[in-house]
TILUM-998134 format. One record per residue (C-alpha): y, x, z. Coordinates in nm, 2 decimals, padded with zeros to 4 digits. Layout:
// TILUM-998134
+--------+--------+--------+
:      y :      x :      z :
+--------+--------+--------+
:      Y :      X :      Z :
...
+--------+--------+--------+
// end
This chain:
// TILUM-998134
+--------+--------+--------+
:      y :      x :      z :
+--------+--------+--------+
:  00.00 :  00.01 : -00.01 :
:  00.34 :  00.15 : -00.08 :
:  00.62 :  00.13 :  00.18 :
:  00.96 :  00.26 :  00.13 :
:  01.11 :  00.45 :  00.42 :
:  01.50 :  00.38 :  00.37 :
:  01.66 :  00.72 :  00.47 :
:  01.78 :  01.02 :  00.29 :
:  01.71 :  01.20 :  00.60 :
:  01.38 :  01.43 :  00.48 :
:  01.33 :  01.55 :  00.84 :
:  01.22 :  01.22 :  00.95 :
:  01.06 :  01.13 :  00.63 :
:  00.83 :  01.43 :  00.70 :
:  00.79 :  01.35 :  01.06 :
:  00.69 :  01.00 :  00.94 :
:  00.48 :  01.08 :  00.68 :
:  00.28 :  01.33 :  00.93 :
:  00.20 :  00.99 :  01.13 :
:  00.12 :  00.75 :  00.85 :
: -00.27 :  00.66 :  00.77 :
: -00.33 :  00.77 :  00.43 :
: -00.39 :  00.42 :  00.29 :
: -00.02 :  00.39 :  00.33 :
:  00.20 :  00.54 :  00.03 :
:  00.52 :  00.65 :  00.18 :
:  00.82 :  00.65 : -00.07 :
:  01.13 :  00.80 : -00.06 :
:  01.46 :  00.67 : -00.15 :
:  01.44 :  00.95 : -00.42 :
:  01.12 :  00.79 : -00.54 :
:  01.24 :  00.48 : -00.59 :
:  01.57 :  00.61 : -00.78 :
:  01.80 :  00.51 : -00.49 :
:  02.08 :  00.77 : -00.51 :
:  02.34 :  00.56 : -00.38 :
:  02.48 :  00.58 :  00.01 :
:  02.31 :  00.30 :  00.20 :
:  02.56 :  00.11 :  00.44 :
:  02.57 :  00.13 :  00.83 :
:  02.83 : -00.07 :  00.96 :
:  02.69 : -00.25 :  01.24 :
:  02.80 : -00.15 :  01.62 :
:  02.42 : -00.15 :  01.74 :
:  02.10 :  00.03 :  01.63 :
:  01.90 : -00.30 :  01.54 :
:  02.18 : -00.40 :  01.32 :
:  02.23 : -00.08 :  01.12 :
:  01.81 : -00.06 :  01.08 :
:  01.83 : -00.38 :  00.96 :
:  02.10 : -00.35 :  00.73 :
:  01.96 : -00.03 :  00.56 :
:  01.61 : -00.24 :  00.52 :
:  01.77 : -00.52 :  00.37 :
:  01.97 : -00.35 :  00.13 :
:  01.67 : -00.15 : -00.02 :
:  01.44 : -00.50 : -00.05 :
:  01.69 : -00.70 : -00.18 :
:  01.82 : -00.44 : -00.47 :
:  01.48 : -00.28 : -00.51 :
:  01.22 : -00.55 : -00.43 :
:  00.98 : -00.32 : -00.22 :
:  00.86 : -00.35 :  00.11 :
:  01.02 : -00.14 :  00.34 :
:  01.14 : -00.01 :  00.66 :
:  01.45 :  00.18 :  00.82 :
:  01.52 :  00.33 :  01.14 :
:  01.82 :  00.39 :  01.34 :
:  01.85 :  00.61 :  01.65 :
:  02.10 :  00.70 :  01.88 :
:  02.12 :  00.96 :  02.20 :
:  02.24 :  00.76 :  02.48 :
:  02.40 :  00.96 :  02.75 :
:  02.48 :  00.79 :  03.10 :
:  02.73 :  01.05 :  03.21 :
:  02.94 :  00.94 :  02.85 :
:  02.91 :  00.59 :  02.90 :
:  02.57 :  00.57 :  02.67 :
:  02.80 :  00.75 :  02.36 :
:  02.72 :  00.89 :  02.13 :
:  02.46 :  00.57 :  02.08 :
:  02.49 :  00.44 :  01.75 :
:  02.76 :  00.69 :  01.62 :
:  02.50 :  00.97 :  01.70 :
:  02.50 :  01.10 :  01.35 :
:  02.86 :  01.15 :  01.30 :
:  02.97 :  01.17 :  01.64 :
:  03.20 :  01.46 :  01.56 :
:  03.36 :  01.31 :  01.24 :
:  03.23 :  01.19 :  00.92 :
:  03.13 :  01.49 :  00.77 :
:  03.00 :  01.68 :  01.07 :
:  02.69 :  01.89 :  01.13 :
:  02.43 :  01.89 :  01.34 :
:  02.60 :  02.19 :  01.53 :
:  02.93 :  01.99 :  01.56 :
:  02.77 :  01.69 :  01.71 :
:  02.59 :  01.89 :  02.00 :
:  02.91 :  02.11 :  02.04 :
:  03.13 :  01.81 :  02.13 :
:  02.85 :  01.68 :  02.36 :
:  02.83 :  02.01 :  02.54 :
:  03.22 :  02.02 :  02.58 :
:  03.22 :  01.64 :  02.69 :
:  02.94 :  01.70 :  02.96 :
:  03.09 :  02.05 :  03.09 :
:  02.91 :  02.15 :  03.40 :
:  02.85 :  01.79 :  03.52 :
:  02.53 :  01.75 :  03.72 :
:  02.49 :  01.42 :  03.57 :
:  02.26 :  01.47 :  03.27 :
:  02.04 :  01.18 :  03.22 :
:  01.98 :  01.08 :  02.89 :
:  01.75 :  00.86 :  02.65 :
:  01.69 :  00.89 :  02.27 :
:  01.61 :  00.55 :  02.15 :
:  01.49 :  00.44 :  01.81 :
:  01.48 :  00.10 :  01.64 :
:  01.29 :  00.01 :  01.30 :
:  01.31 : -00.28 :  01.09 :
:  01.03 : -00.35 :  00.86 :
:  01.08 : -00.62 :  00.60 :
:  00.72 : -00.70 :  00.47 :
:  00.68 : -00.98 :  00.21 :
:  01.02 : -01.15 :  00.32 :
:  00.95 : -01.11 :  00.70 :
:  01.12 : -00.93 :  00.93 :
:  00.99 : -00.71 :  01.24 :
:  01.13 : -00.49 :  01.50 :
:  01.01 : -00.18 :  01.68 :
:  01.13 :  00.04 :  01.95 :
:  01.06 :  00.34 :  02.11 :
:  01.26 :  00.53 :  02.42 :
:  01.21 :  00.87 :  02.54 :
:  01.40 :  00.97 :  02.87 :
:  01.50 :  01.32 :  02.93 :
:  01.79 :  01.55 :  03.05 :
:  02.08 :  01.70 :  02.83 :
:  02.08 :  02.08 :  02.88 :
:  02.39 :  02.31 :  02.94 :
:  02.31 :  02.51 :  02.63 :
:  02.08 :  02.49 :  02.31 :
:  01.71 :  02.59 :  02.31 :
:  01.50 :  02.63 :  02.06 :
:  01.51 :  02.67 :  01.64 :
:  01.29 :  02.35 :  01.52 :
:  01.38 :  01.96 :  01.48 :
:  01.72 :  01.84 :  01.41 :
:  02.00 :  01.66 :  01.55 :
:  02.03 :  01.69 :  01.93 :
:  01.68 :  01.83 :  01.96 :
:  01.81 :  02.17 :  02.12 :
:  02.00 :  02.02 :  02.38 :
:  01.73 :  01.75 :  02.47 :
:  01.49 :  01.80 :  02.74 :
:  01.22 :  01.54 :  02.77 :
:  01.11 :  01.44 :  03.13 :
:  00.77 :  01.57 :  03.24 :
:  00.84 :  01.89 :  03.00 :
:  00.97 :  02.24 :  03.00 :
:  01.05 :  02.28 :  02.64 :
:  01.33 :  02.11 :  02.44 :
:  01.26 :  01.88 :  02.15 :
:  01.36 :  02.20 :  01.93 :
:  01.14 :  02.41 :  02.11 :
:  00.84 :  02.19 :  02.03 :
:  00.58 :  02.17 :  01.73 :
:  00.60 :  01.89 :  01.55 :
:  00.26 :  01.72 :  01.65 :
:  00.36 :  01.76 :  02.01 :
:  00.72 :  01.62 :  01.95 :
:  00.57 :  01.32 :  01.76 :
:  00.34 :  01.24 :  02.04 :
:  00.61 :  01.15 :  02.31 :
:  00.94 :  01.10 :  02.08 :
:  01.13 :  00.81 :  02.04 :
:  01.05 :  00.78 :  01.68 :
:  00.70 :  00.90 :  01.74 :
:  00.66 :  00.56 :  01.98 :
:  00.85 :  00.33 :  01.73 :
:  00.65 :  00.45 :  01.43 :
:  00.29 :  00.43 :  01.61 :
:  00.42 :  00.05 :  01.71 :
:  00.49 :  00.02 :  01.32 :
:  00.15 :  00.15 :  01.23 :
: -00.05 : -00.06 :  01.50 :
:  00.13 : -00.37 :  01.33 :
:  00.02 : -00.25 :  00.99 :
: -00.31 : -00.24 :  01.08 :
: -00.32 : -00.56 :  01.22 :
: -00.13 : -00.76 :  00.96 :
: -00.32 : -01.05 :  00.78 :
: -00.23 : -00.95 :  00.42 :
: -00.46 : -01.22 :  00.29 :
: -00.28 : -01.50 :  00.40 :
:  00.07 : -01.38 :  00.26 :
+--------+--------+--------+
// end
């Protein structure tokens, strides 16, 4: 079964591809010839995920899913949240975003945070949502070279390695996106295609 992942983020695509059962053929936006920027104008993760999935479903008529992920830091009133990808500005880098967070956090001891992912799936004109959350702490400096986004400054609870110091299999087992994707996969396994 073909499923389109409505994202231009190659890191996310590779993470999900590593988890998905071989009976699902994961297509990228490039695979379906989608070169335009997909809008993300909602003030919450679920709204953005659904907006991206609906855009692809309506324009390309393909079963698809999209995700939106936010880093929610208690000390910063749950910022950057829905603005995580562009926290330091419209054309900022991962480094810019991390530097802004570290600057705003300063040396406060209150460093609790969580990563939250919401996946919106559109399958045969039906909509479904899946969520994953991982709690942790914001480090005072960057650790590790792997991963992407805020991975070098996020230490998941119960571990002594940042997300950027973990191999992809370990990260996928515990990460917010990993949890949400596993819920998506379990749903797909049990979905009754015959009656649709």
